[in-house]
MDAnalysis code that builds the backbone (N, CA, C; Angstrom):
import MDAnalysis as mda
import numpy as np

u = mda.Universe.empty(732, n_residues=244, atom_resindex=np.repeat(np.arange(244), 3), trajectory=True)
u.add_TopologyAttr("name", ["N", "CA", "C"] * 244)
u.add_TopologyAttr("resid", np.arange(1, 245))
u.add_TopologyAttr("resname", ["MET", "GLN", "PHE", "ILE", "VAL", "LEU", "ILE", "LEU", "LEU", "ALA", "LEU", "THR", "ALA", "SER", "VAL", "THR", "HIS", "ALA", "ALA", "ILE", "ARG", "ARG", "VAL", "PRO", "GLN", "ASP", "TYR", "ALA", "THR", "ILE", "GLN", "ALA", "ALA", "ILE", "LEU", "ALA", "THR", "GLN", "ASP", "HIS", "ASP", "THR", "VAL", "LEU", "VAL", "ALA", "GLU", "GLY", "THR", "TYR", "VAL", "GLU", "ASN", "PHE", "ASP", "PHE", "ARG", "GLY", "HIS", "ASN", "ILE", "VAL", "VAL", "GLY", "SER", "GLU", "PHE", "VAL", "VAL", "ASP", "GLY", "ASN", "ILE", "ASP", "HIS", "ILE", "PRO", "ASN", "THR", "ILE", "LEU", "ASP", "GLY", "SER", "GLN", "PRO", "ALA", "ASN", "SER", "ASP", "THR", "GLY", "SER", "VAL", "VAL", "ARG", "ILE", "ILE", "SER", "GLY", "GLU", "ASP", "SER", "THR", "THR", "ALA", "LEU", "ILE", "GLY", "PHE", "SER", "ILE", "THR", "GLY", "GLY", "THR", "GLY", "THR", "LYS", "PHE", "ARG", "ASP", "GLN", "SER", "ASP", "ASN", "LEU", "TRP", "TYR", "VAL", "GLU", "GLY", "GLY", "GLY", "VAL", "ILE", "ILE", "GLU", "ASN", "SER", "ASP", "PRO", "LEU", "ILE", "ALA", "PHE", "ASN", "VAL", "ILE", "VAL", "ASN", "ASN", "SER", "ALA", "THR", "ARG", "GLN", "PRO", "ALA", "GLY", "THR", "GLN", "SER", "ALA", "GLY", "GLY", "GLY", "GLY", "ILE", "ARG", "TYR", "GLY", "TYR", "CYS", "SER", "PRO", "LYS", "ILE", "HIS", "ASN", "ASN", "VAL", "ILE", "LEU", "GLN", "ASN", "SER", "GLY", "LYS", "TYR", "GLY", "GLY", "GLY", "ILE", "VAL", "SER", "PHE", "PHE", "ALA", "ASP", "GLY", "ASP", "ILE", "ARG", "ASN", "ASN", "VAL", "ILE", "ALA", "ASN", "ASN", "ASP", "GLY", "GLY", "GLN", "ALA", "TYR", "GLY", "GLY", "GLY", "GLY", "LEU", "TRP", "ILE", "GLY", "GLY", "ALA", "GLY", "HIS", "SER", "THR", "THR", "LEU", "ILE", "ASN", "ASN", "THR", "ILE", "GLY", "GLY", "ASN", "GLU", "ARG", "ALA"])
u.atoms.positions = np.array([
    [18.353, -27.135, 7.835],
    [19.347, -27.002, 8.896],
    [20.728, -26.665, 8.327],
    [21.078, -27.297, 7.207],
    [22.381, -26.999, 6.601],
    [22.475, -25.532, 6.207],
    [21.362, -24.980, 5.672],
    [21.344, -23.569, 5.289],
    [21.595, -22.684, 6.497],
    [20.951, -23.022, 7.633],
    [21.135, -22.230, 8.854],
    [22.592, -22.263, 9.295],
    [23.205, -23.460, 9.257],
    [24.609, -23.590, 9.668],
    [25.511, -22.744, 8.778],
    [25.275, -22.781, 7.475],
    [26.120, -22.019, 6.548],
    [26.001, -20.522, 6.792],
    [24.771, -20.038, 6.993],
    [24.609, -18.595, 7.194],
    [25.205, -18.159, 8.524],
    [25.088, -19.007, 9.541],
    [25.670, -18.657, 10.829],
    [27.189, -18.656, 10.773],
    [27.777, -19.577, 10.019],
    [29.229, -19.567, 9.862],
    [29.698, -18.281, 9.193],
    [28.975, -17.860, 8.169],
    [29.342, -16.619, 7.485],
    [29.206, -15.421, 8.402],
    [28.112, -15.381, 9.168],
    [27.898, -14.259, 10.074],
    [28.900, -14.273, 11.215],
    [29.242, -15.457, 11.715],
    [30.227, -15.544, 12.784],
    [31.572, -15.009, 12.329],
    [31.933, -15.320, 11.077],
    [33.184, -14.793, 10.532],
    [33.141, -13.277, 10.477],
    [31.964, -12.730, 10.097],
    [31.822, -11.276, 10.042],
    [31.939, -10.669, 11.434],
    [31.276, -11.302, 12.421],
    [31.335, -10.784, 13.784],
    [32.758, -10.817, 14.310],
    [33.507, -11.876, 13.963],
    [34.865, -12.041, 14.466],
    [35.802, -10.957, 13.960],
    [35.625, -10.531, 12.716],
    [36.593, -9.630, 12.100],
    [36.128, -8.173, 12.036],
    [35.048, -7.845, 12.687],
    [34.567, -6.468, 12.701],
    [34.120, -6.129, 14.112],
    [33.895, -4.839, 14.332],
    [33.483, -4.403, 15.664],
    [32.058, -4.864, 15.966],
    [31.814, -5.163, 17.230],
    [30.483, -5.531, 17.687],
    [29.973, -4.414, 18.597],
    [28.815, -3.878, 18.267],
    [28.163, -2.845, 19.075],
    [27.000, -3.514, 19.797],
    [27.083, -3.650, 21.094],
    [26.107, -4.426, 21.852],
    [25.018, -3.519, 22.428],
    [23.785, -3.985, 22.276],
    [22.611, -3.299, 22.824],
    [21.928, -4.279, 23.786],
    [21.631, -3.867, 25.017],
    [21.815, -2.530, 25.586],
    [23.100, -2.352, 26.394],
    [24.006, -3.326, 26.349],
    [25.203, -3.239, 27.197],
    [26.023, -1.981, 26.905],
    [26.233, -1.675, 25.613],
    [27.078, -0.537, 25.240],
    [26.278, 0.665, 24.752],
    [25.102, 0.421, 24.201],
    [24.259, 1.491, 23.652],
    [22.829, 1.247, 24.117],
    [22.169, 2.299, 24.512],
    [20.820, 2.156, 25.061],
    [19.799, 1.797, 24.001],
    [20.040, 2.228, 22.760],
    [19.094, 1.966, 21.681],
    [19.809, 1.362, 20.482],
    [19.044, 0.697, 19.662],
    [19.596, 0.137, 18.426],
    [20.030, 1.262, 17.499],
    [19.244, 2.343, 17.428],
    [19.621, 3.450, 16.547],
    [20.954, 4.060, 16.953],
    [21.174, 4.223, 18.239],
    [22.459, 4.771, 18.699],
    [23.605, 3.859, 18.312],
    [23.406, 2.564, 18.429],
    [24.457, 1.621, 18.046],
    [24.734, 1.682, 16.552],
    [23.680, 1.774, 15.737],
    [23.865, 1.878, 14.287],
    [24.691, 3.111, 13.935],
    [24.382, 4.220, 14.543],
    [25.095, 5.461, 14.227],
    [26.578, 5.386, 14.594],
    [26.932, 4.490, 15.498],
    [28.331, 4.330, 15.909],
    [29.112, 3.359, 15.040],
    [28.437, 2.678, 14.110],
    [29.102, 1.628, 13.343],
    [29.887, 2.162, 12.159],
    [30.827, 1.326, 11.728],
    [31.471, 1.427, 10.430],
    [30.953, 0.264, 9.581],
    [31.150, 0.337, 8.275],
    [30.715, -0.753, 7.410],
    [31.271, -2.082, 7.903],
    [30.400, -3.101, 7.844],
    [30.720, -4.492, 8.183],
    [30.783, -4.748, 9.690],
    [30.451, -3.755, 10.504],
    [30.274, -4.013, 11.931],
    [28.969, -4.777, 12.156],
    [28.805, -5.242, 13.389],
    [27.582, -5.921, 13.792],
    [26.978, -5.222, 15.007],
    [25.692, -4.943, 14.930],
    [24.928, -4.506, 16.094],
    [24.265, -5.756, 16.660],
    [24.698, -6.161, 17.839],
    [24.227, -7.399, 18.458],
    [23.270, -7.044, 19.595],
    [22.023, -7.491, 19.474],
    [20.956, -7.052, 20.363],
    [20.575, -8.189, 21.311],
    [20.680, -7.937, 22.607],
    [20.300, -8.919, 23.609],
    [18.784, -9.090, 23.652],
    [18.341, -10.185, 24.250],
    [16.912, -10.406, 24.388],
    [16.257, -9.267, 25.164],
    [15.031, -8.957, 24.785],
    [14.287, -7.883, 25.421],
    [13.338, -7.270, 24.414],
    [12.596, -6.262, 24.841],
    [11.685, -5.527, 23.968],
    [12.233, -4.125, 23.754],
    [12.354, -3.725, 22.490],
    [12.939, -2.432, 22.116],
    [11.865, -1.632, 21.391],
    [11.372, -0.621, 22.068],
    [10.310, 0.215, 21.503],
    [10.991, 1.353, 20.750],
    [11.223, 1.116, 19.486],
    [11.848, 2.143, 18.645],
    [11.613, 1.825, 17.180],
    [11.781, 2.851, 16.367],
    [11.722, 2.744, 14.915],
    [13.076, 3.224, 14.426],
    [13.822, 2.366, 13.744],
    [15.199, 2.750, 13.434],
    [15.515, 2.623, 11.950],
    [16.582, 3.305, 11.557],
    [16.994, 3.442, 10.163],
    [18.464, 3.050, 10.058],
    [18.795, 2.232, 9.069],
    [20.190, 1.822, 8.879],
    [21.079, 2.992, 8.439],
    [20.511, 4.052, 7.906],
    [21.233, 5.288, 7.571],
    [22.428, 5.060, 6.632],
    [22.306, 4.109, 5.720],
    [23.371, 3.875, 4.752],
    [24.527, 3.046, 5.262],
    [24.429, 2.511, 6.467],
    [25.500, 1.684, 7.033],
    [25.340, 0.240, 6.564],
    [26.384, -0.305, 5.971],
    [26.375, -1.686, 5.490],
    [26.807, -2.601, 6.633],
    [25.846, -3.006, 7.430],
    [26.118, -3.698, 8.689],
    [25.120, -4.838, 8.884],
    [25.397, -5.677, 9.867],
    [24.446, -6.679, 10.341],
    [23.821, -6.174, 11.636],
    [22.503, -6.169, 11.679],
    [21.781, -5.939, 12.932],
    [21.083, -7.250, 13.254],
    [21.463, -7.865, 14.369],
    [20.925, -9.171, 14.664],
    [20.742, -9.422, 16.142],
    [19.847, -10.330, 16.445],
    [19.718, -10.828, 17.809],
    [20.846, -11.816, 18.080],
    [20.877, -12.356, 19.272],
    [21.915, -13.330, 19.620],
    [21.776, -14.634, 18.837],
    [20.703, -14.765, 18.073],
    [20.564, -15.888, 17.143],
    [21.747, -15.967, 16.176],
    [22.288, -14.804, 15.790],
    [23.389, -14.831, 14.818],
    [24.667, -15.404, 15.412],
    [24.739, -15.484, 16.728],
    [25.928, -16.008, 17.395],
    [25.817, -17.513, 17.637],
    [24.635, -17.959, 18.126],
    [24.551, -19.359, 18.540],
    [23.490, -20.178, 17.807],
    [22.695, -19.540, 16.952],
    [21.695, -20.276, 16.187],
    [20.508, -20.761, 16.985],
    [20.354, -20.297, 18.204],
    [19.244, -20.709, 19.063],
    [17.993, -19.929, 18.671],
    [16.996, -20.627, 18.131],
    [15.804, -19.930, 17.645],
    [14.986, -19.316, 18.769],
    [15.231, -19.704, 20.013],
    [14.495, -19.104, 21.129],
    [14.763, -17.613, 21.268],
    [15.886, -17.135, 20.723],
    [16.176, -15.699, 20.779],
    [15.171, -14.894, 19.947],
    [14.622, -15.516, 18.907],
    [13.788, -14.752, 17.961],
    [12.511, -14.229, 18.614],
    [11.685, -15.058, 19.260],
    [10.490, -14.493, 19.910],
    [10.794, -13.657, 21.142],
    [12.002, -13.770, 21.657],
    [12.366, -13.044, 22.881],
    [13.151, -11.757, 22.616],
    [13.353, -11.430, 21.342],
    [14.026, -10.178, 20.980],
    [13.075, -9.415, 20.075],
    [12.333, -8.496, 20.677],
    [11.177, -7.876, 20.027],
    [11.479, -6.434, 19.649],
    [11.251, -6.117, 18.382],
    [11.316, -4.742, 17.895],
    [9.887, -4.238, 17.779],
    [9.520, -3.316, 18.637],
    [8.153, -2.803, 18.731],
    [8.135, -1.375, 18.189],
    [7.536, -1.208, 17.011],
    [7.513, 0.107, 16.373],
    [6.221, 0.867, 16.562],
    [5.505, 0.579, 17.628],
    [4.167, 1.142, 17.806],
    [4.153, 2.573, 18.322],
    [5.327, 3.125, 18.670],
    [5.358, 4.484, 19.214],
    [6.380, 5.345, 18.460],
    [6.179, 5.552, 17.164],
    [7.155, 6.340, 16.400],
    [7.174, 7.801, 16.848],
    [8.343, 8.394, 16.782],
    [8.448, 9.813, 17.113],
    [7.697, 10.666, 16.102],
    [7.591, 10.175, 14.867],
    [6.882, 10.867, 13.797],
    [6.028, 9.837, 13.076],
    [4.743, 10.074, 12.967],
    [3.865, 9.092, 12.348],
    [4.207, 8.839, 10.884],
    [4.896, 9.776, 10.234],
    [5.280, 9.588, 8.839],
    [6.389, 8.558, 8.676],
    [7.080, 8.231, 9.757],
    [8.120, 7.206, 9.703],
    [7.767, 6.104, 10.708],
    [6.640, 5.437, 10.448],
    [6.127, 4.432, 11.358],
    [6.580, 3.017, 11.061],
    [7.418, 2.805, 10.023],
    [7.987, 1.477, 9.811],
    [8.874, 1.133, 11.002],
    [8.882, -0.131, 11.393],
    [9.770, -0.526, 12.485],
    [11.220, -0.376, 12.060],
    [11.540, -0.806, 10.832],
    [12.913, -0.757, 10.320],
    [12.903, -0.150, 8.923],
    [13.811, 0.816, 8.696],
    [13.964, 1.431, 7.378],
    [15.376, 1.143, 6.851],
    [15.418, 0.582, 5.639],
    [16.689, 0.329, 4.946],
    [16.535, 0.970, 3.574],
    [16.818, 2.255, 3.487],
    [16.362, 3.056, 2.340],
    [17.437, 3.982, 1.785],
    [18.701, 3.710, 2.133],
    [19.767, 4.658, 1.764],
    [20.884, 3.988, 0.986],
    [20.524, 3.051, 0.113],
    [21.522, 2.434, -0.749],
    [22.403, 1.407, -0.069],
    [21.935, 0.794, 1.008],
    [22.716, -0.246, 1.683],
    [22.925, -1.431, 0.743],
    [24.098, -2.052, 0.823],
    [24.434, -3.106, -0.129],
    [24.113, -4.496, 0.413],
    [24.547, -5.530, -0.323],
    [24.158, -6.902, -0.001],
    [24.878, -7.458, 1.218],
    [25.807, -6.724, 1.811],
    [26.412, -7.155, 3.076],
    [25.563, -6.745, 4.276],
    [24.520, -6.008, 4.029],
    [23.611, -5.538, 5.074],
    [22.619, -6.641, 5.420],
    [22.311, -6.798, 6.711],
    [21.377, -7.854, 7.107],
    [20.612, -7.476, 8.364],
    [19.380, -7.977, 8.431],
    [18.510, -7.854, 9.604],
    [18.069, -9.272, 9.950],
    [18.506, -9.781, 11.104],
    [18.368, -11.213, 11.361],
    [17.957, -11.496, 12.808],
    [16.924, -12.300, 12.956],
    [16.640, -12.924, 14.237],
    [15.770, -12.165, 15.200],
    [14.781, -11.414, 14.695],
    [13.927, -10.602, 15.552],
    [12.453, -10.952, 15.388],
    [11.657, -10.566, 16.362],
    [10.215, -10.418, 16.194],
    [9.944, -8.939, 15.969],
    [9.298, -8.634, 14.854],
    [9.114, -7.255, 14.407],
    [7.617, -6.972, 14.373],
    [7.169, -5.987, 15.159],
    [5.734, -5.804, 15.338],
    [5.386, -4.341, 15.588],
    [4.124, -4.002, 15.362],
    [3.609, -2.687, 15.737],
    [3.871, -1.568, 14.753],
    [4.491, -1.865, 13.603],
    [4.799, -0.809, 12.639],
    [3.577, -0.370, 11.856],
    [3.597, 0.890, 11.398],
    [2.464, 1.454, 10.664],
    [2.854, 2.081, 9.337],
    [4.092, 1.885, 8.897],
    [4.498, 2.319, 7.560],
    [5.080, 3.714, 7.507],
    [5.788, 3.941, 6.401],
    [6.477, 5.212, 6.158],
    [5.855, 5.923, 4.963],
    [5.608, 7.206, 5.119],
    [5.101, 8.034, 4.022],
    [6.271, 8.458, 3.143],
    [6.162, 8.189, 1.841],
    [7.264, 8.556, 0.945],
    [6.727, 8.778, -0.469],
    [7.517, 9.499, -1.260],
    [7.161, 9.766, -2.651],
    [7.785, 8.690, -3.535],
    [6.947, 7.958, -4.268],
    [7.461, 6.886, -5.121],
    [8.174, 7.468, -6.336],
    [9.326, 6.889, -6.662],
    [10.153, 7.453, -7.729],
    [9.640, 7.136, -9.126],
    [8.694, 6.197, -9.264],
    [8.194, 5.883, -10.603],
    [7.034, 6.780, -11.020],
    [6.100, 7.036, -10.128],
    [4.925, 7.833, -10.503],
    [4.846, 9.179, -9.792],
    [5.827, 9.444, -8.905],
    [5.914, 10.729, -8.211],
    [4.701, 11.003, -7.324],
    [4.071, 9.926, -6.844],
    [2.933, 10.051, -5.937],
    [3.339, 9.579, -4.541],
    [2.591, 10.033, -3.547],
    [2.892, 9.689, -2.159],
    [2.131, 8.439, -1.720],
    [2.817, 7.581, -0.974],
    [2.232, 6.356, -0.437],
    [2.685, 6.185, 1.011],
    [1.997, 5.296, 1.740],
    [2.463, 4.813, 3.034],
    [2.715, 3.312, 2.877],
    [3.948, 2.869, 3.092],
    [4.281, 1.470, 2.843],
    [5.283, 0.950, 3.871],
    [5.345, -0.381, 3.937],
    [6.346, -1.048, 4.786],
    [6.056, -0.944, 6.255],
    [4.977, -1.572, 6.706],
    [4.667, -1.497, 8.126],
    [5.788, -2.035, 9.001],
    [6.236, -3.247, 8.712],
    [7.329, -3.824, 9.487],
    [8.687, -3.361, 9.020],
    [8.954, -3.550, 7.720],
    [10.256, -3.204, 7.140],
    [10.020, -2.538, 5.790],
    [10.668, -1.407, 5.555],
    [10.647, -0.774, 4.242],
    [12.065, -0.739, 3.693],
    [12.202, -1.149, 2.434],
    [13.503, -1.226, 1.756],
    [13.382, -0.478, 0.439],
    [14.330, 0.407, 0.162],
    [14.317, 1.198, -1.065],
    [15.750, 1.359, -1.558],
    [15.983, 1.015, -2.842],
    [17.309, 1.192, -3.453],
    [18.408, 0.488, -2.655],
    [18.098, -0.603, -2.004],
    [19.033, -1.289, -1.117],
    [18.858, -2.795, -1.270],
    [19.902, -3.552, -0.964],
    [19.896, -4.987, -1.251],
    [20.192, -5.847, -0.018],
    [19.498, -5.648, 1.084],
    [19.839, -6.384, 2.309],
    [19.331, -7.819, 2.299],
    [19.830, -8.574, 3.261],
    [19.275, -9.865, 3.619],
    [18.350, -9.661, 4.816],
    [17.106, -10.130, 4.687],
    [16.142, -10.109, 5.782],
    [15.852, -11.575, 6.097],
    [16.321, -12.069, 7.251],
    [16.282, -13.514, 7.470],
    [15.969, -13.871, 8.922],
    [15.240, -14.978, 9.062],
    [14.956, -15.573, 10.379],
    [14.273, -14.595, 11.325],
    [13.327, -13.821, 10.777],
    [12.529, -12.919, 11.590],
    [11.075, -13.388, 11.623],
    [10.380, -13.027, 12.680],
    [8.924, -13.143, 12.726],
    [8.376, -11.725, 12.592],
    [7.696, -11.468, 11.483],
    [7.184, -10.134, 11.177],
    [5.668, -10.219, 11.314],
    [5.132, -9.691, 12.399],
    [3.767, -9.997, 12.785],
    [3.034, -8.750, 13.299],
    [1.778, -8.623, 12.901],
    [0.892, -7.560, 13.399],
    [1.437, -6.164, 13.113],
    [1.861, -5.969, 11.880],
    [2.195, -4.645, 11.375],
    [1.135, -4.250, 10.344],
    [1.052, -2.973, 10.057],
    [0.050, -2.531, 9.080],
    [0.581, -1.387, 8.235],
    [0.067, -1.331, 7.021],
    [0.275, -0.169, 6.153],
    [-1.071, 0.097, 5.503],
    [-1.939, 0.719, 6.266],
    [-3.308, 0.975, 5.821],
    [-3.722, 2.433, 5.944],
    [-3.014, 3.195, 6.751],
    [-3.428, 4.584, 6.972],
    [-3.106, 5.417, 5.729],
    [-3.943, 6.392, 5.467],
    [-3.760, 7.275, 4.314],
    [-3.885, 8.728, 4.737],
    [-2.787, 9.330, 5.182],
    [-2.842, 10.761, 5.484],
    [-3.124, 11.560, 4.219],
    [-3.522, 12.787, 4.397],
    [-3.879, 13.647, 3.268],
    [-2.758, 13.686, 2.239],
    [-3.143, 13.546, 0.982],
    [-2.185, 13.652, -0.111],
    [-1.561, 12.340, -0.537],
    [-1.886, 11.245, 0.140],
    [-1.315, 9.955, -0.237],
    [-2.258, 9.204, -1.172],
    [-1.658, 8.396, -2.043],
    [-2.402, 7.659, -3.048],
    [-2.992, 6.366, -2.483],
    [-2.196, 5.644, -1.713],
    [-2.652, 4.388, -1.130],
    [-1.647, 3.936, -0.080],
    [-1.800, 2.680, 0.384],
    [-0.923, 2.146, 1.415],
    [-0.809, 0.637, 1.231],
    [0.396, 0.084, 1.429],
    [0.558, -1.351, 1.238],
    [1.875, -1.864, 1.787],
    [2.018, -3.192, 1.713],
    [3.220, -3.827, 2.247],
    [3.213, -3.843, 3.750],
    [2.184, -4.456, 4.332],
    [2.067, -4.425, 5.787],
    [3.257, -5.039, 6.493],
    [3.739, -6.185, 5.995],
    [4.914, -6.814, 6.591],
    [6.209, -6.214, 6.095],
    [6.404, -6.292, 4.771],
    [7.617, -5.787, 4.124],
    [7.224, -5.107, 2.824],
    [7.833, -3.989, 2.538],
    [7.766, -3.383, 1.211],
    [9.185, -3.148, 0.717],
    [9.475, -3.597, -0.514],
    [10.767, -3.259, -1.106],
    [10.573, -2.811, -2.552],
    [11.409, -1.859, -2.963],
    [11.310, -1.332, -4.311],
    [12.649, -0.897, -4.858],
    [12.832, -1.082, -6.182],
    [14.014, -0.604, -6.894],
    [15.288, -1.203, -6.306],
    [15.269, -2.516, -6.101],
    [16.375, -3.154, -5.403],
    [16.297, -4.667, -5.579],
    [17.244, -5.379, -4.950],
    [17.294, -6.839, -5.052],
    [17.579, -7.461, -3.685],
    [16.664, -7.365, -2.758],
    [16.904, -7.943, -1.437],
    [16.702, -9.448, -1.431],
    [17.183, -10.078, -0.367],
    [16.922, -11.492, -0.115],
    [16.012, -11.577, 1.114],
    [14.863, -12.193, 0.944],
    [13.891, -12.363, 2.017],
    [13.833, -13.866, 2.295],
    [14.552, -14.323, 3.312],
    [14.749, -15.755, 3.524],
    [14.336, -16.183, 4.937],
    [13.610, -17.282, 5.018],
    [13.380, -17.969, 6.295],
    [12.671, -17.107, 7.345],
    [11.728, -16.297, 6.901],
    [10.944, -15.478, 7.812],
    [9.531, -16.038, 7.970],
    [8.892, -15.681, 9.054],
    [7.456, -15.882, 9.217],
    [6.809, -14.509, 9.128],
    [5.951, -14.332, 8.132],
    [5.316, -13.040, 7.866],
    [3.825, -13.256, 8.073],
    [3.308, -12.774, 9.205],
    [2.043, -13.264, 9.738],
    [1.160, -12.132, 10.243],
    [-0.095, -12.148, 9.853],
    [-1.127, -11.264, 10.421],
    [-0.789, -9.784, 10.242],
    [-0.251, -9.445, 9.087],
    [-0.026, -8.050, 8.735],
    [-1.133, -7.594, 7.786],
    [-1.275, -6.295, 7.617],
    [-2.345, -5.795, 6.748],
    [-1.870, -4.613, 5.921],
    [-2.431, -4.530, 4.704],
    [-2.152, -3.414, 3.811],
    [-3.286, -3.288, 2.826],
    [-3.451, -2.141, 2.238],
    [-4.500, -1.988, 1.227],
    [-4.114, -2.684, -0.068],
    [-2.875, -3.072, -0.190],
    [-2.414, -4.060, -1.176],
    [-1.177, -4.715, -0.578],
    [-0.941, -5.959, -0.924],
    [0.223, -6.658, -0.382],
    [0.245, -6.679, 1.124],
    [-0.739, -7.315, 1.732],
    [-0.772, -7.331, 3.195],
    [0.490, -7.897, 3.807],
    [1.062, -8.930, 3.178],
    [2.303, -9.513, 3.671],
    [3.540, -8.829, 3.110],
    [3.662, -8.834, 1.767],
    [4.848, -8.285, 1.094],
    [4.418, -7.518, -0.149],
    [5.036, -6.376, -0.382],
    [4.970, -5.653, -1.655],
    [6.357, -5.633, -2.273],
    [6.432, -6.034, -3.546],
    [7.651, -5.918, -4.360],
    [7.326, -5.013, -5.537],
    [8.087, -3.916, -5.695],
    [7.755, -2.942, -6.738],
    [9.007, -2.568, -7.525],
    [8.984, -2.831, -8.827],
    [10.133, -2.572, -9.693],
    [11.414, -3.115, -9.049],
    [11.367, -4.380, -8.667],
    [12.467, -4.966, -7.906],
    [12.691, -6.418, -8.331],
    [13.858, -6.936, -7.974],
    [14.261, -8.297, -8.317],
    [14.560, -9.067, -7.037],
    [13.579, -9.260, -6.219],
    [13.793, -9.897, -4.932],
    [13.920, -11.403, -5.019],
    [14.528, -11.969, -3.993],
    [14.672, -13.411, -3.835],
    [13.928, -13.797, -2.566],
    [12.754, -14.397, -2.707],
    [11.877, -14.726, -1.592],
    [11.848, -16.241, -1.461],
    [12.454, -16.762, -0.404],
    [12.493, -18.223, -0.279],
    [12.436, -18.672, 1.182],
    [11.814, -19.847, 1.356],
    [11.745, -20.521, 2.662],
    [10.994, -19.700, 3.709],
    [10.018, -18.917, 3.277],
    [9.222, -18.121, 4.206],
    [7.841, -18.740, 4.406],
    [7.237, -18.405, 5.517],
    [5.811, -18.630, 5.731],
    [5.124, -17.272, 5.637],
    [4.203, -17.135, 4.691],
    [3.459, -15.885, 4.487],
    [1.992, -16.234, 4.691],
    [1.463, -15.942, 5.869],
    [0.156, -16.496, 6.241],
    [-0.694, -15.505, 7.020],
    [-2.002, -15.619, 6.792],
    [-3.013, -14.882, 7.574],
    [-2.810, -13.373, 7.521],
    [-2.282, -12.887, 6.410],
    [-2.215, -11.448, 6.168],
    [-3.470, -11.025, 5.412],
    [-3.786, -9.744, 5.437],
    [-4.984, -9.306, 4.732],
    [-4.761, -7.968, 4.057],
    [-5.547, -7.744, 3.008],
    [-5.472, -6.498, 2.261],
    [-6.090, -6.668, 0.889],
    [-5.695, -5.805, -0.027],
    [-6.165, -5.946, -1.389],
    [-7.276, -5.013, -1.784],
    [-7.731, -4.158, -0.860],
    [-8.812, -3.247, -1.221],
    [-8.420, -2.343, -2.387],
    [-7.147, -1.967, -2.443],
    [-6.703, -1.026, -3.475],
    [-6.324, -1.744, -4.763],
    [-5.286, -2.593, -4.707],
    [-4.755, -3.198, -5.935],
    [-4.655, -4.720, -5.854],
    [-5.189, -5.325, -4.783],
    [-5.135, -6.771, -4.651],
    [-3.945, -7.226, -3.824],
    [-3.869, -8.543, -3.641],
    [-2.720, -9.126, -2.964],
    [-2.837, -9.165, -1.466],
    [-3.609, -10.117, -0.941],
    [-3.697, -10.239, 0.506],
    [-2.370, -10.635, 1.122],
    [-1.687, -11.605, 0.486],
    [-0.411, -12.067, 1.023],
    [0.786, -11.444, 0.351],
    [0.752, -11.365, -0.988],
    [1.933, -10.966, -1.757],
    [1.489, -10.178, -2.979],
    [2.103, -9.030, -3.178],
    [1.792, -8.175, -4.337],
    [3.098, -7.839, -5.041],
    [3.179, -8.165, -6.337],
    [4.394, -7.935, -7.120],
    [4.030, -7.104, -8.337],
    [4.703, -5.974, -8.525],
    [4.421, -5.112, -9.660],
    [5.678, -4.467, -10.204],
    [5.615, -4.056, -11.465],
    [6.744, -3.370, -12.086],
    [7.294, -4.139, -13.261],
    [7.049, -3.656, -14.470],
    [7.503, -4.344, -15.676],
    [9.020, -4.377, -15.745],
    [9.543, -5.458, -16.343],
    [10.978, -5.555, -16.569],
    [11.765, -6.083, -15.393],
    [11.083, -6.553, -14.344],
    [11.751, -7.087, -13.161],
    [11.182, -8.464, -12.844],
    [11.935, -9.238, -12.095],
    [11.473, -10.579, -11.749],
    [11.724, -10.854, -10.273],
    [10.821, -11.614, -9.676],
    [10.961, -12.036, -8.289],
    [11.090, -13.550, -8.254],
    [12.084, -14.048, -7.542],
    [12.273, -15.478, -7.367],
    [11.487, -15.934, -6.141],
    [10.629, -16.906, -6.335],
    [9.838, -17.488, -5.248],
    [10.177, -18.974, -5.155],
    [10.801, -19.375, -4.055],
    [11.221, -20.770, -3.879],
    [10.837, -21.253, -2.483],
    [10.093, -22.343, -2.432],
    [9.847, -23.074, -1.190],
    [9.200, -22.216, -0.109],
    [8.236, -21.396, -0.504],
    [7.476, -20.614, 0.470],
    [6.139, -21.293, 0.748],
    [5.658, -21.125, 1.959],
    [4.308, -21.546, 2.316],
    [3.453, -20.306, 2.384],
    [2.457, -20.213, 1.496],
    [1.613, -19.022, 1.390],
    [0.160, -19.482, 1.549],
    [-0.475, -19.080, 2.649],
    [-1.837, -19.548, 2.862],
    [-2.566, -18.745, 3.906],
    [-3.890, -18.801, 3.820],
    [-4.728, -18.137, 4.799],
    [-4.755, -16.626, 4.666],
    [-4.219, -16.105, 3.570],
    [-4.248, -14.662, 3.350],
    [-5.595, -14.284, 2.742],
    [-6.059, -13.090, 3.060],
    [-7.372, -12.663, 2.589],
    [-7.277, -11.395, 1.783],
    [-7.966, -11.410, 0.643],
    [-8.105, -10.177, -0.136],
    [-9.453, -9.570, 0.207],
    [-9.397, -8.476, 0.923],
    [-10.643, -7.870, 1.405],
    [-11.457, -7.310, 0.254],
])
């Protein structure tokens, strides 16, 4: 509880001293609100279901439900990001944070569902993959906190792709903070819950449960790869994940 209070105080200070872009009161979509922001603004999303797949586009901002204002956890299941109808199947992640966003960037207080991953060329082996069903992070250091990331997948393999993974979250070449999330019932051919690749993530206080995958490289719940990097794992509950 103390951790929640501290993070909300910090976010409240940010909301107070920067512009707030409200969805849907001021902008019909979250993507439209993001495009209108300056660094350190907040996109504040009212309860409801938002059928869209959006990209932070290099904006160092907070995108959050009303949980960031009052700390009421009831906002989380009632503010749904549904990525099941992407305009382009190659960008089927619900949320993309892939343009060098810094550690002031945050995604907080949502239920994130229906994502199918983004097709991209990996910078280490120059091969194509589909990854990050719910959230994909590349070269960026955001905070991902107090979300329920559920029923996303990264299993499809269009022609020319090597594999697919990170059904809930995939991050690579970065140092994000993954805190206080429930990552549940996602699937990937590796890392059904989370994939960390050549990255230094901080994963703490999460529930990572009932995810499945592992047909390709293993890791029903969590898959970590990449020499020379370390992932911090503190106080997570990891159980019920299946390696197919």
